[in-house]
C-alpha positions in Angstrom: -8.1 -21.3 -18.5 -6.1 -18.5 -20.1 -4.1 -16.1 -18.0 -4.3 -12.4 -18.9 -1.0 -10.5 -18.6 -1.3 -7.2 -16.7 0.9 -4.3 -17.6 2.8 -2.7 -14.6 3.6 0.9 -15.6 4.2 2.4 -12.2 6.5 5.3 -12.0 5.1 8.5 -13.5 1.8 9.7 -12.0 -1.0 9.5 -14.5 -4.6 10.5 -15.0 -5.3 8.2 -17.9 -4.4 4.6 -18.8 -2.6 3.7 -22.0 -5.9 2.2 -23.2 -7.6 5.6 -22.8 -9.7 4.8 -19.7 -10.0 7.5 -17.0 -11.3 5.3 -14.2 -9.1 3.4 -11.7 -9.5 1.2 -8.7 -7.5 2.3 -5.7 -7.2 1.3 -2.0 -8.3 4.1 0.4 -8.6 4.6 4.1 -11.4 6.8 5.3 -11.3 9.3 8.1 -14.3 8.4 10.3 -14.8 11.9 11.6 -14.6 13.9 8.4 -15.7 11.1 6.1 -12.9 12.2 3.7 -10.1 10.1 2.2 -7.4 10.0 4.9 -4.9 7.8 2.9 -4.6 6.2 -0.4 -2.3 3.7 -2.1 -0.4 5.2 -5.1 -0.9 1.9 -7.0 -4.0 2.3 -9.2 -5.6 -0.4 -11.4 -7.3 0.5 -14.7 -11.0 -0.4 -14.7 -10.9 -1.4 -18.4 -7.6 -3.3 -19.0 -6.2 -3.9 -15.5 -2.9 -2.0 -16.1 -1.3 -0.8 -12.9 -0.1 2.8 -12.8 0.9 5.4 -10.2 -1.9 7.7 -8.9 -1.3 11.4 -9.0 -0.9 13.4 -5.8 -1.2 17.1 -4.9 2.6 17.2 -4.7 2.8 16.2 -8.4 0.6 19.1 -9.4 2.8 21.6 -7.5 5.9 20.2 -9.2 4.3 21.2 -12.6 3.9 24.9 -11.8 
């Protein structure tokens, strides 16, 4: 059985993986009253290649203005 090495590129928030994929798996906690995301882990895993990166947050967007 071969072991696939996964890149860990956490640090800078990103919207796209180095492989070009725009979809990620993240861990979330739901608010049972509003049915909105109440909390999410900043570690996100690329759906294509498995690379781990940092999820963007609203605070990151404000820092770019």
